[in-house]
C-alpha positions as CSV (number, residue, x, y, z in Angstrom):
1,Q,76.2,117.3,169.9
2,G,72.8,117.9,170.5
3,A,71.1,121.1,171.0
4,L,72.5,123.7,172.5
5,R,70.1,126.6,173.8
6,V,72.8,130.4,173.5
7,Y,71.1,133.0,175.3
8,D,69.3,135.7,172.6
9,G,73.0,138.6,171.4
10,A,75.0,135.8,172.6
11,D,78.4,134.6,171.2
12,Q,79.3,131.0,171.0
13,T,82.0,129.3,169.6
14,F,82.5,126.0,169.3
15,T,86.1,123.7,169.1
16,I,86.6,120.9,166.3
17,A,89.5,118.1,168.0
18,A,90.3,114.8,165.7
19,K,91.2,112.1,167.1
20,S,95.0,110.1,167.2
21,D,95.3,109.1,163.2
22,F,92.2,111.6,162.1
23,Q,92.5,114.9,160.8
24,I,89.1,117.4,160.4
25,A,87.9,116.7,156.6
26,D,85.3,119.9,156.5
27,V,83.3,121.8,159.0
28,L,79.6,123.1,157.8
29,V,77.7,126.3,159.4
30,D,74.3,126.2,159.0
31,D,74.7,123.9,155.5
32,V,77.6,125.9,153.9
33,S,81.2,124.2,154.3
34,V,83.6,126.9,156.5
35,G,86.4,124.6,155.8
36,A,88.5,121.9,157.7
37,V,89.0,125.1,160.7
38,S,88.9,124.1,164.3
39,T,86.8,126.9,165.9
40,Y,84.4,128.8,165.0
41,T,82.1,131.3,166.9
42,F,78.7,132.5,166.0
43,T,78.8,136.3,166.9
44,G,75.1,138.1,167.7
45,V,72.8,135.1,168.1
46,T,69.4,135.5,167.0
47,A,67.9,132.4,165.3
48,P,68.7,128.9,165.2
49,H,72.2,127.7,163.5
50,S,73.7,124.2,162.9
51,I,77.6,123.2,163.3
52,S,78.8,119.6,162.1
53,A,81.8,118.6,161.2
54,T,83.3,115.8,159.3
55,F,86.5,113.6,159.9
56,S,89.1,111.9,157.4
57,V,91.3,109.3,158.3
58,S,95.4,111.6,158.5
59,S,97.5,110.1,155.9
60,H,101.0,108.8,156.8
61,L,102.9,111.7,154.9
62,A,106.6,110.0,155.3
63,L,105.7,106.7,154.1
64,N,107.9,105.2,151.5
65,K,109.0,109.9,150.5
66,P,112.6,109.8,149.4
67,S,114.9,109.5,152.5
68,Y,118.4,109.9,153.1
69,G,121.0,108.9,155.8
70,E,124.2,110.9,156.9
71,D,125.7,107.3,156.2
72,V,124.4,103.9,156.6
73,Y,125.4,101.2,158.9
74,D,125.5,97.1,158.4
75,G,123.0,97.6,155.7
76,H,120.3,99.8,157.8
77,A,119.4,101.9,155.1
78,A,117.8,105.5,155.3
79,V,114.0,103.8,153.8
80,F,113.5,101.5,156.5
81,A,113.0,104.0,159.0
82,N,109.7,105.2,157.3
83,D,108.7,101.5,155.6
84,A,105.6,99.9,156.5
85,D,107.4,97.9,159.3
86,G,107.8,100.2,162.1
87,S,108.9,97.5,164.5
88,N,112.8,96.7,165.5
89,T,112.4,94.1,162.0
90,N,113.7,96.8,159.7
91,F,115.5,100.1,161.0
92,W,118.1,102.8,159.9
93,Q,121.4,102.5,161.6
94,G,124.3,105.2,161.3
95,S,127.8,105.0,162.7
96,Q,129.4,107.0,165.9
97,Y,126.6,109.4,166.7
98,P,125.3,112.5,165.9
99,K,124.8,111.3,162.9
100,W,121.3,112.8,160.8
101,W,118.0,111.5,159.0
102,K,116.0,113.4,156.9
103,V,112.7,112.6,154.7
104,D,111.1,114.9,151.7
105,L,108.2,114.9,151.9
106,E,107.3,115.6,147.9
107,G,105.2,118.7,149.2
108,I,104.8,121.4,151.5
109,Y,102.3,120.2,155.0
110,N,101.1,121.7,157.5
111,L,102.0,119.3,160.1
112,T,100.3,118.4,163.1
113,R,101.8,115.8,164.5
114,I,105.3,113.3,164.8
115,V,105.8,109.7,165.8
116,I,109.6,108.2,166.0
117,R,110.2,104.8,167.2
118,N,114.0,104.0,168.1
119,Y,115.5,100.1,168.0
120,A,113.9,99.0,171.5
121,D,115.0,96.7,173.9
122,N,112.8,98.1,177.1
123,A,116.8,99.2,178.2
124,R,118.4,101.8,176.0
125,F,117.7,105.4,175.3
126,Y,118.5,108.2,172.7
127,R,118.8,111.9,172.5
128,Y,117.9,113.9,169.1
129,N,116.3,117.0,168.1
130,I,113.2,117.5,165.0
131,E,114.1,120.1,162.8
132,A,111.5,121.0,159.2
133,S,112.4,122.9,156.1
134,T,110.7,124.3,153.6
135,D,113.1,124.4,150.9
136,D,116.0,122.0,152.7
137,V,118.5,124.7,153.3
138,T,117.1,126.4,156.5
139,Y,115.7,124.0,159.2
140,T,113.9,125.4,162.7
141,Q,113.6,122.7,165.9
142,I,110.6,121.7,165.8
143,A,110.8,118.9,168.5
144,A,113.8,117.1,170.9
145,K,113.9,114.4,173.6
146,A,116.8,115.5,175.6
147,N,116.2,113.2,178.7
148,D,117.1,109.3,179.5
149,N,113.5,108.1,179.2
150,I,113.7,104.3,177.7
151,A,112.7,103.4,174.2
152,T,109.2,101.8,173.9
153,D,107.3,100.0,171.2
154,E,104.8,102.5,170.9
155,G,108.0,105.2,170.3
156,D,107.4,109.0,171.3
157,T,104.7,111.2,169.8
158,Y,105.3,114.9,169.6
159,T,102.1,117.5,168.6
160,I,103.5,120.4,166.6
161,S,101.9,123.1,164.2
162,T,104.6,123.9,161.5
163,P,104.6,124.1,157.1
164,A,107.5,121.7,155.8
165,R,108.1,119.3,153.0
166,F,111.7,118.2,154.8
167,L,111.7,116.9,158.3
168,R,115.5,115.9,159.7
169,V,116.7,114.1,162.8
170,N,119.6,114.6,164.4
171,M,120.6,111.6,166.4
172,I,122.7,113.1,169.4
173,Y,123.0,110.2,171.8
174,H,122.8,106.1,172.5
175,S,123.2,104.6,175.6
176,N,123.7,101.3,174.4
177,N,127.1,102.1,171.8
178,Q,127.7,104.4,168.9
179,T,125.2,103.4,166.8
180,V,122.1,105.4,166.5
181,T,119.0,104.0,165.4
182,I,115.2,105.2,163.7
183,S,113.0,101.7,163.5
184,D,109.4,104.4,162.5
185,F,109.3,108.0,161.6
186,R,105.8,109.1,160.6
187,A,104.2,112.5,160.0
188,Y,101.3,113.5,159.9
189,G,99.0,116.8,158.6
190,T,97.6,118.3,155.4
191,A,98.1,119.6,152.1
192,A,99.9,123.3,152.8
193,A,97.6,126.2,150.4
194,S,100.3,127.3,148.4
195,N,100.7,129.9,145.3
196,D,101.9,128.3,141.6
197,I,105.0,130.2,140.2
198,T,105.6,129.1,136.8
199,V,109.4,129.2,135.5
200,T,110.6,130.3,132.3
201,S,113.9,131.0,130.8
202,G,114.0,132.0,126.7
203,N,117.3,131.5,125.0
204,G,121.3,132.7,125.7
205,G,120.2,132.0,129.8
206,G,118.9,130.4,132.2
207,I,117.0,130.6,135.6
208,S,116.7,128.3,138.7
209,P,114.8,126.7,140.5
210,V,113.3,126.0,137.1
211,G,109.1,124.5,135.9
212,T,106.4,125.1,139.1
213,V,107.7,126.4,142.1
214,K,105.2,126.3,145.0
215,V,105.5,129.6,147.5
216,L,104.0,129.6,150.7
217,P,101.4,132.7,151.3
218,G,103.4,135.6,152.7
219,A,106.9,133.7,152.4
220,N,110.0,134.5,149.5
221,Q,111.0,133.3,146.5
222,T,114.1,134.3,144.7
223,F,115.7,133.3,141.9
């Protein structure tokens, strides 16, 4: 912050970074918006310039979104993994690992961070991997816990960079017993730019999917 001296004709790059639970809202260069960029370079500087950034609180994208468990054990439903209670009070539980849990963000987002918390008692540990998908068909692994670190109240945080609508956690192991749990799952990011394809059909046949289909730039879409 403040004034920075730059040699005449030199380049100057700035890096913009948001604190935890915040996101870049906008960057102004000479009072003109250049969007929510994370870097900006002035090239061949020969005159004074200005750059400023604003930030907003990150939305918990998975909060209360539709969620599903491969099964439900002892009444601990899938919705308890992404409700407002991130403690041991409410949690999804599946019987006899491996079992998966997933959430539909109901839109495609450029995800930057995931936080996952399992049932924690300062003794047990879990192993799992996290996968992302834009269509609920093809999934790509974006994070994994393969060590024996004890589950904590803070949970595990993963910094990522991927577009996704669906997130799936494959619970692979639990050191205490055969059940697996997720007590808190949070995802952070910003809405991804997309192109809309409007789908209609006449009588005598059909087309699928229907309605307004959002497609990421450069992606393929089959009907």
